[in-house]
DOZA-407732 format. One record per residue (C-alpha): residue number from 1; x, y, z; chain; residue in three letters. Coordinates in steps of 0.05 Angstrom, whole numbers, plus 5000, padded with zeros to 4 digits. Layout:
% residues N
resi->NUM | u->X | v->Y | w->Z | chain->A | resn->ala
...
This chain:
% residues 331
resi->1 | u->4489 | v->3302 | w->4852 | chain->A | resn->met
resi->2 | u->4477 | v->3342 | w->4789 | chain->A | resn->ser
resi->3 | u->4533 | v->3348 | w->4738 | chain->A | resn->glu
resi->4 | u->4548 | v->3418 | w->4762 | chain->A | resn->asp
resi->5 | u->4552 | v->3398 | w->4836 | chain->A | resn->glu
resi->6 | u->4597 | v->3340 | w->4819 | chain->A | resn->ala
resi->7 | u->4644 | v->3383 | w->4778 | chain->A | resn->cys
resi->8 | u->4649 | v->3434 | w->4834 | chain->A | resn->arg
resi->9 | u->4668 | v->3382 | w->4885 | chain->A | resn->arg
resi->10 | u->4719 | v->3349 | w->4839 | chain->A | resn->val
resi->11 | u->4751 | v->3417 | w->4826 | chain->A | resn->ala
resi->12 | u->4752 | v->3432 | w->4901 | chain->A | resn->ala
resi->13 | u->4782 | v->3364 | w->4916 | chain->A | resn->ser
resi->14 | u->4838 | v->3376 | w->4867 | chain->A | resn->arg
resi->15 | u->4853 | v->3443 | w->4899 | chain->A | resn->leu
resi->16 | u->4852 | v->3412 | w->4968 | chain->A | resn->ala
resi->17 | u->4902 | v->3359 | w->4945 | chain->A | resn->arg
resi->18 | u->4948 | v->3413 | w->4919 | chain->A | resn->arg
resi->19 | u->4937 | v->3461 | w->4978 | chain->A | resn->phe
resi->20 | u->4921 | v->3421 | w->5042 | chain->A | resn->pro
resi->21 | u->4906 | v->3486 | w->5079 | chain->A | resn->leu
resi->22 | u->4843 | v->3494 | w->5037 | chain->A | resn->ala
resi->23 | u->4815 | v->3427 | w->5062 | chain->A | resn->leu
resi->24 | u->4829 | v->3447 | w->5134 | chain->A | resn->thr
resi->25 | u->4793 | v->3513 | w->5125 | chain->A | resn->met
resi->26 | u->4733 | v->3479 | w->5093 | chain->A | resn->ile
resi->27 | u->4728 | v->3431 | w->5151 | chain->A | resn->glu
resi->28 | u->4729 | v->3490 | w->5200 | chain->A | resn->arg
resi->29 | u->4676 | v->3527 | w->5160 | chain->A | resn->gly
resi->30 | u->4723 | v->3585 | w->5146 | chain->A | resn->glu
resi->31 | u->4713 | v->3581 | w->5071 | chain->A | resn->ile
resi->32 | u->4659 | v->3552 | w->5026 | chain->A | resn->his
resi->33 | u->4664 | v->3515 | w->4960 | chain->A | resn->leu
resi->34 | u->4641 | v->3575 | w->4920 | chain->A | resn->thr
resi->35 | u->4695 | v->3618 | w->4952 | chain->A | resn->gly
resi->36 | u->4749 | v->3566 | w->4941 | chain->A | resn->leu
resi->37 | u->4731 | v->3560 | w->4868 | chain->A | resn->leu
resi->38 | u->4734 | v->3636 | w->4861 | chain->A | resn->leu
resi->39 | u->4806 | v->3634 | w->4886 | chain->A | resn->leu
resi->40 | u->4825 | v->3576 | w->4840 | chain->A | resn->arg
resi->41 | u->4853 | v->3616 | w->4782 | chain->A | resn->glu
resi->42 | u->4895 | v->3660 | w->4828 | chain->A | resn->his
resi->43 | u->4925 | v->3612 | w->4879 | chain->A | resn->met
resi->44 | u->4998 | v->3592 | w->4871 | chain->A | resn->thr
resi->45 | u->5048 | v->3556 | w->4914 | chain->A | resn->asp
resi->46 | u->5076 | v->3622 | w->4937 | chain->A | resn->ser
resi->47 | u->5011 | v->3661 | w->4953 | chain->A | resn->asn
resi->48 | u->4959 | v->3609 | w->4971 | chain->A | resn->his
resi->49 | u->4969 | v->3615 | w->5047 | chain->A | resn->val
resi->50 | u->4961 | v->3691 | w->5047 | chain->A | resn->glu
resi->51 | u->4903 | v->3688 | w->4998 | chain->A | resn->leu
resi->52 | u->4865 | v->3634 | w->5037 | chain->A | resn->leu
resi->53 | u->4874 | v->3670 | w->5103 | chain->A | resn->gln
resi->54 | u->4850 | v->3735 | w->5072 | chain->A | resn->ala
resi->55 | u->4788 | v->3699 | w->5046 | chain->A | resn->ala
resi->56 | u->4769 | v->3667 | w->5112 | chain->A | resn->ala
resi->57 | u->4698 | v->3683 | w->5134 | chain->A | resn->gly
resi->58 | u->4681 | v->3725 | w->5073 | chain->A | resn->lys
resi->59 | u->4619 | v->3721 | w->5031 | chain->A | resn->thr
resi->60 | u->4620 | v->3712 | w->4955 | chain->A | resn->lys
resi->61 | u->4612 | v->3787 | w->4944 | chain->A | resn->ala
resi->62 | u->4668 | v->3803 | w->4993 | chain->A | resn->gln
resi->63 | u->4713 | v->3753 | w->4959 | chain->A | resn->leu
resi->64 | u->4699 | v->3784 | w->4891 | chain->A | resn->gln
resi->65 | u->4719 | v->3852 | w->4921 | chain->A | resn->glu
resi->66 | u->4783 | v->3820 | w->4949 | chain->A | resn->leu
resi->67 | u->4803 | v->3789 | w->4883 | chain->A | resn->leu
resi->68 | u->4787 | v->3853 | w->4845 | chain->A | resn->ala
resi->69 | u->4834 | v->3891 | w->4892 | chain->A | resn->thr
resi->70 | u->4892 | v->3841 | w->4886 | chain->A | resn->his
resi->71 | u->4881 | v->3820 | w->4814 | chain->A | resn->phe
resi->72 | u->4848 | v->3878 | w->4776 | chain->A | resn->pro
resi->73 | u->4819 | v->3867 | w->4707 | chain->A | resn->arg
resi->74 | u->4810 | v->3913 | w->4648 | chain->A | resn->ala
resi->75 | u->4746 | v->3955 | w->4642 | chain->A | resn->asp
resi->76 | u->4687 | v->3922 | w->4609 | chain->A | resn->ala
resi->77 | u->4667 | v->3950 | w->4541 | chain->A | resn->pro
resi->78 | u->4609 | v->3999 | w->4538 | chain->A | resn->ser
resi->79 | u->4556 | v->3967 | w->4495 | chain->A | resn->leu
resi->80 | u->4482 | v->3951 | w->4484 | chain->A | resn->ile
resi->81 | u->4465 | v->3886 | w->4450 | chain->A | resn->arg
resi->82 | u->4402 | v->3846 | w->4436 | chain->A | resn->ala
resi->83 | u->4387 | v->3787 | w->4482 | chain->A | resn->val
resi->84 | u->4368 | v->3720 | w->4448 | chain->A | resn->pro
resi->85 | u->4296 | v->3699 | w->4456 | chain->A | resn->glu
resi->86 | u->4316 | v->3638 | w->4496 | chain->A | resn->leu
resi->87 | u->4352 | v->3682 | w->4546 | chain->A | resn->ala
resi->88 | u->4291 | v->3724 | w->4561 | chain->A | resn->val
resi->89 | u->4242 | v->3667 | w->4568 | chain->A | resn->ala
resi->90 | u->4202 | v->3666 | w->4632 | chain->A | resn->gln
resi->91 | u->4228 | v->3618 | w->4686 | chain->A | resn->pro
resi->92 | u->4190 | v->3554 | w->4698 | chain->A | resn->ser
resi->93 | u->4148 | v->3544 | w->4761 | chain->A | resn->ala
resi->94 | u->4203 | v->3503 | w->4794 | chain->A | resn->gly
resi->95 | u->4257 | v->3554 | w->4780 | chain->A | resn->thr
resi->96 | u->4278 | v->3595 | w->4841 | chain->A | resn->pro
resi->97 | u->4269 | v->3670 | w->4837 | chain->A | resn->ala
resi->98 | u->4344 | v->3683 | w->4842 | chain->A | resn->ser
resi->99 | u->4356 | v->3643 | w->4779 | chain->A | resn->ala
resi->100 | u->4315 | v->3693 | w->4737 | chain->A | resn->ser
resi->101 | u->4354 | v->3754 | w->4758 | chain->A | resn->lys
resi->102 | u->4386 | v->3791 | w->4700 | chain->A | resn->thr
resi->103 | u->4423 | v->3846 | w->4739 | chain->A | resn->ser
resi->104 | u->4494 | v->3840 | w->4764 | chain->A | resn->arg
resi->105 | u->4548 | v->3885 | w->4792 | chain->A | resn->ile
resi->106 | u->4617 | v->3853 | w->4788 | chain->A | resn->glu
resi->107 | u->4681 | v->3885 | w->4814 | chain->A | resn->pro
resi->108 | u->4738 | v->3891 | w->4763 | chain->A | resn->leu
resi->109 | u->4787 | v->3928 | w->4808 | chain->A | resn->ser
resi->110 | u->4787 | v->3965 | w->4874 | chain->A | resn->ser
resi->111 | u->4749 | v->4023 | w->4843 | chain->A | resn->lys
resi->112 | u->4719 | v->3997 | w->4779 | chain->A | resn->arg
resi->113 | u->4657 | v->3954 | w->4768 | chain->A | resn->tyr
resi->114 | u->4622 | v->3918 | w->4712 | chain->A | resn->lys
resi->115 | u->4547 | v->3932 | w->4713 | chain->A | resn->val
resi->116 | u->4501 | v->3887 | w->4673 | chain->A | resn->gln
resi->117 | u->4425 | v->3887 | w->4667 | chain->A | resn->phe
resi->118 | u->4370 | v->3872 | w->4617 | chain->A | resn->thr
resi->119 | u->4333 | v->3933 | w->4591 | chain->A | resn->ala
resi->120 | u->4267 | v->3942 | w->4555 | chain->A | resn->ser
resi->121 | u->4263 | v->3970 | w->4486 | chain->A | resn->ala
resi->122 | u->4237 | v->4035 | w->4515 | chain->A | resn->glu
resi->123 | u->4296 | v->4042 | w->4563 | chain->A | resn->leu
resi->124 | u->4345 | v->4028 | w->4507 | chain->A | resn->lys
resi->125 | u->4315 | v->4085 | w->4467 | chain->A | resn->lys
resi->126 | u->4319 | v->4132 | w->4527 | chain->A | resn->lys
resi->127 | u->4392 | v->4114 | w->4539 | chain->A | resn->ile
resi->128 | u->4410 | v->4125 | w->4466 | chain->A | resn->glu
resi->129 | u->4371 | v->4190 | w->4465 | chain->A | resn->arg
resi->130 | u->4407 | v->4215 | w->4528 | chain->A | resn->ala
resi->131 | u->4474 | v->4194 | w->4499 | chain->A | resn->ala
resi->132 | u->4460 | v->4234 | w->4435 | chain->A | resn->asp
resi->133 | u->4441 | v->4296 | w->4474 | chain->A | resn->leu
resi->134 | u->4504 | v->4290 | w->4517 | chain->A | resn->met
resi->135 | u->4553 | v->4284 | w->4458 | chain->A | resn->arg
resi->136 | u->4581 | v->4353 | w->4472 | chain->A | resn->his
resi->137 | u->4604 | v->4331 | w->4541 | chain->A | resn->ala
resi->138 | u->4610 | v->4257 | w->4526 | chain->A | resn->asn
resi->139 | u->4636 | v->4251 | w->4454 | chain->A | resn->pro
resi->140 | u->4646 | v->4175 | w->4457 | chain->A | resn->asn
resi->141 | u->4576 | v->4162 | w->4483 | chain->A | resn->gly
resi->142 | u->4602 | v->4124 | w->4543 | chain->A | resn->asp
resi->143 | u->4542 | v->4091 | w->4576 | chain->A | resn->leu
resi->144 | u->4574 | v->4097 | w->4645 | chain->A | resn->ala
resi->145 | u->4576 | v->4173 | w->4638 | chain->A | resn->val
resi->146 | u->4503 | v->4175 | w->4616 | chain->A | resn->val
resi->147 | u->4478 | v->4131 | w->4673 | chain->A | resn->leu
resi->148 | u->4520 | v->4168 | w->4725 | chain->A | resn->glu
resi->149 | u->4491 | v->4235 | w->4704 | chain->A | resn->arg
resi->150 | u->4421 | v->4206 | w->4705 | chain->A | resn->ala
resi->151 | u->4431 | v->4176 | w->4774 | chain->A | resn->leu
resi->152 | u->4458 | v->4242 | w->4801 | chain->A | resn->asp
resi->153 | u->4392 | v->4275 | w->4782 | chain->A | resn->leu
resi->154 | u->4352 | v->4216 | w->4809 | chain->A | resn->leu
resi->155 | u->4389 | v->4217 | w->4876 | chain->A | resn->leu
resi->156 | u->4375 | v->4291 | w->4884 | chain->A | resn->val
resi->157 | u->4301 | v->4278 | w->4876 | chain->A | resn->asp
resi->158 | u->4300 | v->4216 | w->4921 | chain->A | resn->leu
resi->159 | u->4341 | v->4248 | w->4976 | chain->A | resn->glu
resi->160 | u->4295 | v->4308 | w->4975 | chain->A | resn->lys
resi->161 | u->4232 | v->4265 | w->4981 | chain->A | resn->arg
resi->162 | u->4257 | v->4207 | w->5024 | chain->A | resn->arg
resi->163 | u->4311 | v->4238 | w->5067 | chain->A | resn->leu
resi->164 | u->4286 | v->4309 | w->5072 | chain->A | resn->gly
resi->165 | u->4348 | v->4338 | w->5040 | chain->A | resn->lys
resi->166 | u->4338 | v->4407 | w->5010 | chain->A | resn->ala
resi->167 | u->4386 | v->4457 | w->4979 | chain->A | resn->ser
resi->168 | u->4349 | v->4517 | w->5009 | chain->A | resn->arg
resi->169 | u->4300 | v->4529 | w->5066 | chain->A | resn->pro
resi->170 | u->4229 | v->4509 | w->5052 | chain->A | resn->thr
resi->171 | u->4164 | v->4539 | w->5076 | chain->A | resn->val
resi->172 | u->4157 | v->4486 | w->5130 | chain->A | resn->glu
resi->173 | u->4227 | v->4502 | w->5156 | chain->A | resn->ala
resi->174 | u->4206 | v->4574 | w->5167 | chain->A | resn->arg
resi->175 | u->4145 | v->4555 | w->5208 | chain->A | resn->arg
resi->176 | u->4153 | v->4568 | w->5282 | chain->A | resn->ser
resi->177 | u->4113 | v->4506 | w->5301 | chain->A | resn->arg
resi->178 | u->4100 | v->4449 | w->5253 | chain->A | resn->pro
resi->179 | u->4031 | v->4417 | w->5256 | chain->A | resn->arg
resi->180 | u->4021 | v->4358 | w->5303 | chain->A | resn->ala
resi->181 | u->4032 | v->4289 | w->5274 | chain->A | resn->gly
resi->182 | u->4078 | v->4314 | w->5219 | chain->A | resn->tyr
resi->183 | u->4153 | v->4303 | w->5214 | chain->A | resn->val
resi->184 | u->4184 | v->4362 | w->5178 | chain->A | resn->thr
resi->185 | u->4234 | v->4354 | w->5122 | chain->A | resn->arg
resi->186 | u->4288 | v->4386 | w->5165 | chain->A | resn->ala
resi->187 | u->4278 | v->4336 | w->5222 | chain->A | resn->ile
resi->188 | u->4275 | v->4278 | w->5173 | chain->A | resn->arg
resi->189 | u->4341 | v->4299 | w->5143 | chain->A | resn->his
resi->190 | u->4372 | v->4308 | w->5212 | chain->A | resn->glu
resi->191 | u->4352 | v->4238 | w->5234 | chain->A | resn->val
resi->192 | u->4376 | v->4204 | w->5171 | chain->A | resn->phe
resi->193 | u->4443 | v->4240 | w->5174 | chain->A | resn->glu
resi->194 | u->4451 | v->4225 | w->5248 | chain->A | resn->arg
resi->195 | u->4437 | v->4151 | w->5239 | chain->A | resn->asp
resi->196 | u->4482 | v->4144 | w->5178 | chain->A | resn->gly
resi->197 | u->4424 | v->4128 | w->5130 | chain->A | resn->arg
resi->198 | u->4423 | v->4057 | w->5158 | chain->A | resn->gln
resi->199 | u->4376 | v->4016 | w->5201 | chain->A | resn->cys
resi->200 | u->4393 | v->4027 | w->5274 | chain->A | resn->thr
resi->201 | u->4367 | v->3960 | w->5300 | chain->A | resn->phe
resi->202 | u->4418 | v->3923 | w->5342 | chain->A | resn->val
resi->203 | u->4408 | v->3849 | w->5360 | chain->A | resn->asp
resi->204 | u->4426 | v->3813 | w->5425 | chain->A | resn->glu
resi->205 | u->4498 | v->3803 | w->5402 | chain->A | resn->thr
resi->206 | u->4508 | v->3877 | w->5390 | chain->A | resn->gly
resi->207 | u->4507 | v->3870 | w->5314 | chain->A | resn->arg
resi->208 | u->4473 | v->3928 | w->5277 | chain->A | resn->arg
resi->209 | u->4426 | v->3915 | w->5219 | chain->A | resn->cys
resi->210 | u->4463 | v->3931 | w->5154 | chain->A | resn->glu
resi->211 | u->4401 | v->3948 | w->5113 | chain->A | resn->ser
resi->212 | u->4403 | v->4013 | w->5075 | chain->A | resn->arg
resi->213 | u->4339 | v->4000 | w->5034 | chain->A | resn->ser
resi->214 | u->4265 | v->4005 | w->5052 | chain->A | resn->phe
resi->215 | u->4285 | v->4054 | w->5107 | chain->A | resn->leu
resi->216 | u->4231 | v->4088 | w->5149 | chain->A | resn->glu
resi->217 | u->4227 | v->4133 | w->5209 | chain->A | resn->leu
resi->218 | u->4206 | v->4098 | w->5273 | chain->A | resn->asp
resi->219 | u->4182 | v->4133 | w->5336 | chain->A | resn->his
resi->220 | u->4222 | v->4108 | w->5397 | chain->A | resn->ile
resi->221 | u->4161 | v->4123 | w->5439 | chain->A | resn->lys
resi->222 | u->4101 | v->4110 | w->5394 | chain->A | resn->ala
resi->223 | u->4061 | v->4170 | w->5374 | chain->A | resn->arg
resi->224 | u->3997 | v->4135 | w->5397 | chain->A | resn->ala
resi->225 | u->4029 | v->4129 | w->5466 | chain->A | resn->leu
resi->226 | u->4046 | v->4203 | w->5471 | chain->A | resn->gly
resi->227 | u->4112 | v->4204 | w->5432 | chain->A | resn->gly
resi->228 | u->4133 | v->4268 | w->5397 | chain->A | resn->thr
resi->229 | u->4156 | v->4280 | w->5326 | chain->A | resn->asp
resi->230 | u->4222 | v->4311 | w->5349 | chain->A | resn->glu
resi->231 | u->4288 | v->4283 | w->5325 | chain->A | resn->ala
resi->232 | u->4306 | v->4257 | w->5394 | chain->A | resn->ile
resi->233 | u->4245 | v->4210 | w->5391 | chain->A | resn->asn
resi->234 | u->4259 | v->4186 | w->5320 | chain->A | resn->leu
resi->235 | u->4305 | v->4133 | w->5292 | chain->A | resn->arg
resi->236 | u->4318 | v->4101 | w->5224 | chain->A | resn->val
resi->237 | u->4292 | v->4030 | w->5217 | chain->A | resn->arg
resi->238 | u->4284 | v->3984 | w->5158 | chain->A | resn->cys
resi->239 | u->4213 | v->3963 | w->5143 | chain->A | resn->arg
resi->240 | u->4220 | v->3895 | w->5178 | chain->A | resn->ser
resi->241 | u->4250 | v->3923 | w->5242 | chain->A | resn->his
resi->242 | u->4200 | v->3981 | w->5242 | chain->A | resn->asn
resi->243 | u->4144 | v->3930 | w->5241 | chain->A | resn->arg
resi->244 | u->4179 | v->3889 | w->5296 | chain->A | resn->leu
resi->245 | u->4180 | v->3951 | w->5341 | chain->A | resn->ala
resi->246 | u->4106 | v->3963 | w->5328 | chain->A | resn->ala
resi->247 | u->4090 | v->3891 | w->5346 | chain->A | resn->glu
resi->248 | u->4129 | v->3898 | w->5411 | chain->A | resn->arg
resi->249 | u->4089 | v->3961 | w->5429 | chain->A | resn->asp
resi->250 | u->4020 | v->3938 | w->5408 | chain->A | resn->phe
resi->251 | u->4023 | v->3863 | w->5397 | chain->A | resn->gly
resi->252 | u->4026 | v->3823 | w->5333 | chain->A | resn->arg
resi->253 | u->3951 | v->3810 | w->5329 | chain->A | resn->glu
resi->254 | u->3935 | v->3884 | w->5333 | chain->A | resn->tyr
resi->255 | u->3985 | v->3901 | w->5278 | chain->A | resn->ile
resi->256 | u->3960 | v->3845 | w->5233 | chain->A | resn->glu
resi->257 | u->3889 | v->3869 | w->5243 | chain->A | resn->lys
resi->258 | u->3907 | v->3940 | w->5224 | chain->A | resn->lys
resi->259 | u->3945 | v->3917 | w->5163 | chain->A | resn->arg
resi->260 | u->3885 | v->3875 | w->5141 | chain->A | resn->thr
resi->261 | u->3838 | v->3935 | w->5150 | chain->A | resn->glu
resi->262 | u->3885 | v->3980 | w->5112 | chain->A | resn->arg
resi->263 | u->3889 | v->3932 | w->5053 | chain->A | resn->arg
resi->264 | u->3813 | v->3923 | w->5053 | chain->A | resn->ala
resi->265 | u->3801 | v->3998 | w->5051 | chain->A | resn->ser
resi->266 | u->3845 | v->4008 | w->4990 | chain->A | resn->arg
resi->267 | u->3805 | v->4013 | w->4925 | chain->A | resn->pro
resi->268 | u->3823 | v->3960 | w->4874 | chain->A | resn->glu
resi->269 | u->3863 | v->3989 | w->4816 | chain->A | resn->pro
resi->270 | u->3828 | v->3991 | w->4750 | chain->A | resn->ala
resi->271 | u->3857 | v->3943 | w->4699 | chain->A | resn->pro
resi->272 | u->3908 | v->3977 | w->4656 | chain->A | resn->lys
resi->273 | u->3923 | v->3965 | w->4584 | chain->A | resn->ser
resi->274 | u->3992 | v->3937 | w->4572 | chain->A | resn->ser
resi->275 | u->3999 | v->3981 | w->4511 | chain->A | resn->ile
resi->276 | u->4017 | v->4054 | w->4519 | chain->A | resn->his
resi->277 | u->3958 | v->4100 | w->4501 | chain->A | resn->pro
resi->278 | u->4000 | v->4142 | w->4454 | chain->A | resn->arg
resi->279 | u->4022 | v->4079 | w->4417 | chain->A | resn->gln
resi->280 | u->3950 | v->4055 | w->4411 | chain->A | resn->arg
resi->281 | u->3927 | v->4123 | w->4383 | chain->A | resn->val
resi->282 | u->3984 | v->4123 | w->4333 | chain->A | resn->his
resi->283 | u->3969 | v->4053 | w->4308 | chain->A | resn->glu
resi->284 | u->3894 | v->4068 | w->4304 | chain->A | resn->ser
resi->285 | u->3907 | v->4130 | w->4262 | chain->A | resn->glu
resi->286 | u->3954 | v->4092 | w->4216 | chain->A | resn->thr
resi->287 | u->3904 | v->4035 | w->4208 | chain->A | resn->ala
resi->288 | u->3849 | v->4086 | w->4193 | chain->A | resn->leu
resi->289 | u->3890 | v->4118 | w->4137 | chain->A | resn->leu
resi->290 | u->3907 | v->4050 | w->4109 | chain->A | resn->ala
resi->291 | u->3834 | v->4028 | w->4107 | chain->A | resn->leu
resi->292 | u->3813 | v->4094 | w->4073 | chain->A | resn->ile
resi->293 | u->3868 | v->4083 | w->4021 | chain->A | resn->ala
resi->294 | u->3837 | v->4014 | w->4008 | chain->A | resn->met
resi->295 | u->3772 | v->4047 | w->3989 | chain->A | resn->gly
resi->296 | u->3731 | v->4042 | w->4053 | chain->A | resn->phe
resi->297 | u->3692 | v->4102 | w->4078 | chain->A | resn->lys
resi->298 | u->3721 | v->4139 | w->4138 | chain->A | resn->glu
resi->299 | u->3659 | v->4127 | w->4181 | chain->A | resn->ser
resi->300 | u->3660 | v->4052 | w->4166 | chain->A | resn->gln
resi->301 | u->3734 | v->4046 | w->4181 | chain->A | resn->ala
resi->302 | u->3728 | v->4086 | w->4245 | chain->A | resn->his
resi->303 | u->3670 | v->4042 | w->4269 | chain->A | resn->his
resi->304 | u->3710 | v->3978 | w->4255 | chain->A | resn->ala
resi->305 | u->3771 | v->4004 | w->4292 | chain->A | resn->leu
resi->306 | u->3729 | v->4025 | w->4352 | chain->A | resn->thr
resi->307 | u->3701 | v->3955 | w->4356 | chain->A | resn->thr
resi->308 | u->3770 | v->3925 | w->4354 | chain->A | resn->ile
resi->309 | u->3796 | v->3973 | w->4407 | chain->A | resn->ala
resi->310 | u->3740 | v->3950 | w->4454 | chain->A | resn->glu
resi->311 | u->3757 | v->3877 | w->4442 | chain->A | resn->arg
resi->312 | u->3832 | v->3886 | w->4453 | chain->A | resn->thr
resi->313 | u->3830 | v->3936 | w->4511 | chain->A | resn->ala
resi->314 | u->3879 | v->3894 | w->4553 | chain->A | resn->thr
resi->315 | u->3920 | v->3867 | w->4495 | chain->A | resn->leu
resi->316 | u->3976 | v->3894 | w->4451 | chain->A | resn->thr
resi->317 | u->3957 | v->3876 | w->4379 | chain->A | resn->pro
resi->318 | u->4005 | v->3895 | w->4324 | chain->A | resn->ser
resi->319 | u->3986 | v->3943 | w->4268 | chain->A | resn->leu
resi->320 | u->3982 | v->3884 | w->4220 | chain->A | resn->glu
resi->321 | u->3933 | v->3848 | w->4267 | chain->A | resn->thr
resi->322 | u->3889 | v->3910 | w->4274 | chain->A | resn->ile
resi->323 | u->3883 | v->3919 | w->4199 | chain->A | resn->ile
resi->324 | u->3869 | v->3845 | w->4188 | chain->A | resn->arg
resi->325 | u->3814 | v->3846 | w->4241 | chain->A | resn->glu
resi->326 | u->3784 | v->3909 | w->4212 | chain->A | resn->ala
resi->327 | u->3782 | v->3878 | w->4142 | chain->A | resn->leu
resi->328 | u->3745 | v->3817 | w->4170 | chain->A | resn->ser
resi->329 | u->3692 | v->3865 | w->4198 | chain->A | resn->leu
resi->330 | u->3687 | v->3907 | w->4136 | chain->A | resn->leu
resi->331 | u->3683 | v->3851 | w->4084 | chain->A | resn->thr
């Protein structure tokens, strides 16, 4: 075992010695080691039975919600701070993808959450700019207020495009008969609202899929088999279960063939520069002025900078590097 695994089992053993019910529940599979260790700081001789029973069968996220409800914590401070270089290093090849995640939502109480994520320098500037513009309504510059306002606007746009939600009738809603093969925004909105904005797939045990992301509209009777685009023939499915339904209708080989053809027909995206065009133009102009101030002719400096731009089309050289390279060409 690794040192971490050994420490976790030692801590769980000590809890089981103090609270024998915990060992019984672990043996039955009613609680896992991670869950037991989450309860460790809150279990006492008087509440451990109630707490363990309430935690039975719950996931880590559900246990965090339970503890936040029963043992609320103070709000997390609103702040932006620089991340050390070691913390933002790329994970090694053997590191699982989950270990590199930098986003987290942690419950503090029944209705309060701590949200943590790593932002780029550009996002930091946008957040600070938005906070400055909202000072009249948000004097303290609380980041939660800024992000909530931004998400309100984003949700309006996403619900309009993805769920067909509109604040007023659109042109398509006034059409007497929509064109064939087209699901109107009104019908899309009706289906999403009817299905609770959740995948409607139900397995053999009667359990409904809980996915609320990557949602798509699926034709109960496939359009290719004569199905209509009316709400009664539509249902909400996540991408995986939508594909499963297509495979049941047409066979897996046919669906794989169509996917391959679709990918092959897509034009390959042109390579993009990792540096923003505006930033490149700004640095080029600054370098040009600097070279002219050093005594070089404008035409010579411009020619050197053009040569460097062609060499570094997919790179992000600093201003200092651009000027150094230009001097090597001019001298």
